[in-house]
C-alpha positions in Angstrom: 25.6 7.0 7.3 23.3 4.0 6.8 23.8 0.6 8.4 25.0 -2.2 6.1 22.5 -4.5 4.5 21.8 -7.2 5.3 22.5 -6.7 9.0 24.7 -9.3 10.7 22.9 -11.9 12.9 22.0 -10.7 16.3 21.3 -12.9 19.4 17.7 -11.7 19.9 16.8 -12.6 16.3 18.5 -16.0 16.5 16.7 -16.7 19.8 13.3 -15.9 18.1 14.0 -18.1 15.1 15.2 -21.0 17.2 12.1 -20.7 19.4 9.8 -20.6 16.4 11.5 -23.7 15.0 11.1 -25.5 18.3 13.1 -28.4 17.0 12.5 -30.7 20.0 8.9 -29.6 20.5 9.6 -28.6 24.1 8.0 -25.2 23.7 4.9 -26.7 22.3 4.7 -28.9 25.3 4.8 -25.9 27.7 8.6 -25.6 28.4 9.8 -22.1 29.4 10.7 -19.7 26.5 14.4 -20.0 27.3 14.5 -23.8 26.9 16.9 -23.5 24.0 19.1 -20.8 25.4 22.3 -22.8 25.4 21.7 -23.9 21.8 20.8 -20.3 20.8 24.0 -19.0 22.3 26.1 -21.7 20.6 24.4 -21.0 17.3 24.9 -17.3 17.5 28.6 -17.7 18.5 29.1 -20.1 15.5 27.6 -17.8 12.9 28.1 -14.2 14.2 31.5 -14.0 12.6 30.5 -15.4 9.2 30.3 -13.1 6.2 26.9 -12.6 4.7 27.8 -14.7 1.7 28.2 -17.7 3.9 24.9 -17.3 5.7 23.1 -19.8 3.5 20.9 -22.8 4.4 23.6 -25.1 3.0 26.2 -23.7 5.3 23.9 -23.3 8.3 22.3 -26.7 8.4 25.4 -28.7 9.3 26.2 -26.1 12.0 22.8 -26.4 13.5 22.9 -30.2 13.3 26.3 -30.3 15.1 25.0 -28.0 17.9 21.9 -30.2 18.3 24.0 -33.4 18.2 26.3 -32.2 21.0 23.6 -30.5 23.1 21.1 -33.4 23.1 23.6 -36.2 22.7 22.0 -37.3 19.4 23.0 -40.0 17.0 22.7 -39.8 13.2 19.2 -41.3 13.2 18.1 -38.8 15.8 19.4 -35.9 13.7 17.7 -37.4 10.6 14.3 -37.3 12.4 14.9 -33.6 13.2 16.0 -32.6 9.6 12.7 -30.9 8.6 12.7 -28.3 11.4 16.5 -27.9 11.2 16.1 -27.2 7.5 13.4 -24.7 8.1 15.5 -22.9 10.8 18.5 -22.8 8.4 16.3 -21.3 5.7 14.9 -18.7 8.0 18.3 -17.6 9.1 19.4 -17.3 5.5 16.2 -15.4 4.7 16.9 -12.8 7.3 20.7 -12.5 7.2 21.9 -14.3 4.1 23.1 -12.8 0.8 19.6 -12.5 -0.7 18.0 -11.0 2.5 15.4 -8.3 1.9 14.3 -5.7 4.4 11.4 -7.1 6.5 8.3 -5.0 7.1 6.2 -5.6 10.2 
């Protein structure tokens, strides 16, 4: 029996995608790789139960913004300045786990 496609989000993949997005720029400044661990955990918890059809950038972006707003105590203007990397992160999650996900070849 084969596994369902696309696969549901897994914590390790979410961690990798959040770290690649480096929304705050902390990793680029030399912070430890686990700098975003609380946000990664919160994001995974928020989306792990969602059906594939809901794993779209449009659904994910407000979830990510809310996690960032709470975690970093950000105001709307602060979130607006982070919109580009948040948008990229939401699109990447959709690309790997959303309804149009394709198998990835390494």
